[in-house]
C-alpha positions in Angstrom: -39.6 -3.6 17.3 -37.0 -1.3 15.7 -37.8 -0.5 12.1 -34.9 -1.1 9.8 -34.0 1.9 7.6 -32.7 1.3 4.1 -29.7 3.2 2.9 -30.4 5.4 -0.1 -29.1 4.0 -3.4 -27.1 7.2 -4.0 -25.2 6.8 -0.7 -24.3 3.2 -1.6 -23.0 4.2 -5.0 -20.9 7.0 -3.4 -19.4 4.5 -1.0 -18.4 2.2 -3.9 -16.9 5.2 -5.8 -14.9 6.3 -2.8 -13.7 2.8 -2.1 -12.1 2.7 -5.5 -10.8 6.3 -5.5 -9.0 5.7 -2.1 -7.7 2.3 -3.0 -3.9 1.9 -2.5 -1.4 -1.0 -3.0 -1.7 -1.5 0.8 -5.4 -1.4 1.4 -6.1 -3.6 -1.7 -4.8 -6.5 0.4 -7.9 -6.2 2.6 -10.2 -7.0 -0.3 -11.5 -10.4 -1.4 -12.2 -11.6 -4.9 -15.9 -10.6 -4.8 -14.9 -7.1 -3.8 -12.8 -6.9 -6.9 -15.7 -7.8 -9.2 -17.9 -5.1 -7.6 -15.2 -2.4 -7.9 -14.4 -3.2 -11.5 -18.0 -3.2 -12.5 -18.5 0.2 -10.7 -15.5 1.7 -12.5 -16.6 0.4 -15.9 -20.0 2.1 -15.7 -18.7 5.4 -14.3 -17.2 7.8 -16.8 -15.1 9.6 -14.2 -13.7 6.4 -12.8 -13.2 4.9 -16.2 -10.7 7.7 -17.1 -8.4 6.3 -14.3 -9.2 2.7 -15.0 -5.6 1.7 -15.8 -4.5 3.1 -12.5 -7.1 1.1 -10.5 -6.4 -2.1 -12.4 -2.7 -1.8 -11.8 -3.4 -1.4 -8.0 -5.7 -4.5 -8.1 -3.2 -6.5 -10.0 -0.5 -5.8 -7.3 -2.6 -8.1 -5.0 -4.7 -10.2 -7.3 -4.2 -12.3 -10.4 -6.8 -11.3 -13.0 -7.6 -13.2 -16.2 -10.2 -12.6 -18.9 -11.9 -15.8 -19.9 -13.1 -16.7 -23.4 -16.9 -17.3 -23.3 -16.5 -19.8 -26.1 -14.3 -22.0 -24.0 -16.8 -23.9 -21.8 -14.0 -25.6 -19.8 -12.1 -22.4 -18.8 -14.4 -21.7 -15.9 -13.9 -25.1 -14.4 -10.1 -25.0 -15.0 -9.6 -21.7 -13.2 -12.0 -22.7 -10.4 -9.9 -25.8 -9.7 -6.9 -23.5 -9.4 -8.6 -21.4 -6.7 -9.8 -18.6 -8.8 -13.2 -17.0 -8.4 -15.0 -16.6 -11.7 -17.7 -14.1 -12.4 -19.2 -12.0 -15.2 -18.8 -8.2 -15.0 -21.0 -5.7 -16.7 -19.0 -3.1 -18.6 -21.9 -0.9 -19.6 -25.0 -1.4 -21.8 -25.2 -5.0 -23.0 -21.4 -5.5 -22.8 -20.0 -8.1 -20.4 -16.7 -9.9 -19.7 -16.0 -13.0 -17.7 -13.1 -12.7 -15.3 -11.2 -15.1 -13.1 -9.7 -13.4 -10.0 -7.4 -14.9 -7.3 -5.5 -13.1 -4.5 -1.8 -13.5 -4.9 -0.6 -16.1 -2.3 2.1 -15.3 0.2 4.0 -18.6 0.4 7.7 -17.5 0.4 9.6 -14.7 2.1 10.1 -13.2 -1.4 6.3 -12.7 -1.5 6.5 -10.3 1.4 6.3 -6.6 0.6 5.9 -3.3 2.5 2.3 -3.2 1.2 1.2 -6.7 2.4 3.3 -7.2 5.5 0.7 -5.7 7.8 -2.1 -7.7 6.2 -0.9 -11.1 7.5 -0.9 -12.5 11.0 2.1 -13.4 13.1 1.1 -17.1 12.7 1.1 -16.7 8.9 4.5 -15.0 9.1 5.9 -17.9 11.1 4.4 -20.3 8.6 6.2 -18.5 5.7 9.5 -18.3 7.6 9.3 -22.0 8.5 8.7 -22.9 4.8 11.8 -21.0 3.7 14.2 -21.3 6.6 17.4 -23.2 7.1 20.0 -20.9 8.7 17.8 -18.9 11.0 17.0 -15.2 11.1 20.4 -14.1 9.8 20.0 -16.2 6.7 17.4 -13.7 5.5 18.6 -10.9 3.3 18.6 -7.4 4.9 15.9 -6.2 2.6 13.5 -9.0 3.7 14.4 -8.4 7.4 13.5 -4.7 6.9 10.1 -5.5 5.3 9.2 -8.0 8.2 10.3 -5.6 10.9 8.3 -2.8 9.4 5.2 -4.7 10.4 6.3 -7.0 13.3 8.3 -6.9 16.4 11.0 -9.5 16.0 13.4 -10.8 18.6 15.7 -13.9 18.6 17.6 -16.0 21.1 19.8 -19.0 20.7 20.1 -21.5 23.6 20.9 -25.1 24.2 17.8 -27.2 23.5 17.3 -28.2 27.1 17.4 -24.6 28.3 15.1 -23.0 25.8 11.9 -23.8 27.6 13.2 -23.1 31.0 10.5 -22.0 33.3 10.4 -18.2 33.7 12.7 -17.7 30.8 12.4 -15.6 27.7 10.5 -18.2 25.7 7.7 -18.4 28.3 7.5 -14.7 28.8 7.3 -14.0 25.1 4.6 -16.5 24.5 2.6 -15.1 27.4 2.9 -11.7 25.8 1.3 -12.9 22.6 4.3 -13.7 20.4 4.4 -16.5 17.9 7.6 -18.6 17.9 9.6 -20.4 15.3 12.3 -22.8 16.5 15.2 -23.5 14.2 17.4 -26.4 15.2 21.2 -25.7 15.1 22.8 -29.0 16.3 22.3 -29.2 20.0 21.3 -25.6 20.1 18.0 -24.0 19.0 17.3 -20.5 17.7 13.9 -19.1 18.7 12.5 -16.4 16.5 9.6 -14.4 18.2 7.2 -12.4 16.1 4.3 -10.1 17.1 2.3 -7.7 14.9 3.2 -4.1 15.7 0.3 -1.8 16.7 -0.9 0.7 14.2 0.6 4.1 14.8 -1.2 7.4 13.9 1.0 10.2 12.7 0.2 13.4 14.6 -1.0 16.3 12.5 0.6 19.8 13.0 -2.1 22.4 13.5 -1.3 25.9 12.3 -3.4 28.7 13.9 -4.4 31.6 11.8 -4.5 34.9 13.6 -7.7 36.5 12.5 -8.3 39.1 15.3 -6.5 41.9 17.1 -6.7 40.0 20.4 -4.9 37.0 18.8 -2.2 39.2 17.5 -1.6 40.7 20.9 -1.3 37.3 22.5 1.0 35.9 19.8 4.7 36.0 20.5 5.9 37.6 17.3 9.5 38.7 16.7 9.8 42.0 14.8 12.7 42.2 12.4 14.9 45.3 13.0 15.3 47.0 9.6 16.4 50.4 10.9 20.0 50.0 9.7 19.1 48.1 6.5 19.5 50.0 3.2 16.3 51.2 1.5 15.4 49.6 -1.8 16.2 52.9 -3.6 19.7 52.8 -2.2 20.5 49.3 -3.6 22.3 49.5 -6.9 21.4 46.8 -9.3 24.2 45.9 -11.7 23.1 45.3 -15.2 24.6 42.2 -16.9 27.2 42.8 -19.6 26.3 41.2 -22.9 29.9 40.4 -23.5 30.1 38.4 -20.2 27.1 36.1 -21.0 28.3 32.6 -21.9 27.2 29.0 -21.6 28.2 28.9 -18.0 26.1 31.7 -16.7 23.1 31.7 -19.1 20.2 29.3 -18.7 16.7 29.1 -20.2 13.9 26.8 -19.1 11.1 25.5 -21.2 8.4 22.8 -20.8 8.1 19.9 -23.2 4.5 18.6 -23.4 3.9 14.9 -23.6 1.0 13.3 -25.3 -1.7 12.1 -22.9 -2.6 8.4 -22.8 -5.4 7.4 -25.0 -8.7 6.9 -23.3 -9.7 3.3 -22.7 -12.8 2.2 -24.6 -13.7 -0.6 -22.2 -12.7 -2.6 -19.1 -11.3 -5.4 -21.3 -8.6 -3.0 -22.5 -7.0 -3.3 -19.1 -7.6 -7.0 -18.4 -4.9 -8.4 -20.7 -2.8 -11.4 -19.8 0.4 -10.5 -18.0 
């Protein structure tokens, strides 16, 4: 029987810290409400993370609705729970605690779609959203919404008479067999079919720059030597000093830096969980 090895407590803490430090407005859509509670609690207890707490809460709020509840209001938990929120108490260090209600922002309308969340829904969910908002077909969507959808999905459309759309061996049958979800929009006796399929993740290639650290590498490298034989020496170049009389507002410039006051440090997690 294989003995189960427990992960050191330090490693678990480091994972939580890294999860928060690497959080983006795209990856936050992979989280669930319970994950948010754990991350906020981790940030509140860590001095380094607490310095950037406003940044983290802004990212979380882009995908979640977060409300601080009044502990004196006994009915608030039930009220938010009925609305689909998850309610939990988060430790903010020492004896301090706050009660939060957290709910992922729903994607119900095409206007809820963003470049950050478009790859975090399925093709079936996209069809559901389109069906709820459609009327005039694909072209009825604004160009900006089309661009967002096509950044995450392969989209193609066809408009045919109703009796020809499902013709055996036709485009409809081939697309469905290839894994596309379909939305049919009636247009009188014709039907527009909109096909959607999630695009595969693409990995951007990294350019590797080789450093020549040995004589052998230098000999193998195809290096072009610049011909400077006919170029004038530095000593031969005459530098013309500016004439004070010619200096004016068009040829004189000075640059200086204006320092801005840094944001005040947050005293607690509750400073960032205010009602929107």
